[in-house]
N, C-alpha and C positions, 0 to 999 in steps of 0.2 A: 436581279440574281445576286449581285454582290451584297446587297443588304441582307438577304436571306442567309448567306454564308457568315457574314459578320455577326448576326444574332446567335447562330450556333456556336461560334468561337467564343463570344462573350459569355454565353451560358456555361460553356465548358470551363472557361477560366474562373468564373464565379464558383462553380462546383468544386474545382480543384482547390481554390482558396479556402472554401468551407471545410473540405476534408483535412487540409493542412492544419487549420486552426483547431479543428475538433481533436485531432490526434496530438497536437502540441499541448493542449490543455489537459488531456487525460493521461499524462505520464505519471507513473507511480513514483512516489517519493520514498526513499529509503528511510527506515526507522531504526535507530540504534537501540540497543537494549537499555542503555542508561535513560534515554528519553522515555521509553516505555515504563520503566520503574518509577521515574519521577511523576509521570502522569497518573499512574495507578495510586501512588502514595497520596498525591494531592487530592485525587477524587475521593479516596476513602477517608481522608482526614476531614473533608468538608461534610461528611455524613454525620459525624459524631461531635459532641461538645467537648471542650477542653478538659473539664474535670473527669469525664468518662475516659478520655484517652490517657490521662495521667495515671489513672488507677489500673487500667487493663491494657494488655498488649493485644491489639486486635489482629486476628488472623482471618483472612477472608477465605471461605471454602471455595474449592475450584468450580463447583457447580453454580455459584452465584456471580460469576465474572460478567461484567457488563458487556454490552454489544460492542462498544468502541474498543475495549481491551481485546476482545476476541478477534476483531478485524485487524488490529495491529499485530496480534500473534500470527494470524494467517499471512500477513505481509512478510513477517520475519521468516516464516517457514516456506514461502512461495518457491524458492529455488533450491530447496533442500535436497530433493531427489532428482534434480535435473542432470542430464548428461553434460559433462564438462569436456568438450572436445580436446582441450589442451592436455588433459590428464589421461587420455585413452592411450594404451600401450599396444604395440604389436604382439600377436600371440607368440608364445615360446614353443619351439619345436625341438624335440629330442631326437 
């Protein structure tokens, strides 16, 4: 009977550790606007040769943004419309 209980406790502990490590590794990382701009500039400069870049100022249309840049933009906008409890004020009565 004691072995049976020990097995369930061991499985529960292993499950709890697995959940802990799963959530620990899936934390979102904050991305600053400067990092985003640097990544986009480097990515776009790699696409074109140096003489072409020297002659033209390349502007990327908004509908051709890469998937990685879109994902970083979504990360920056993630909390944009979230309720901020510390800024909620009590209603004003007259």
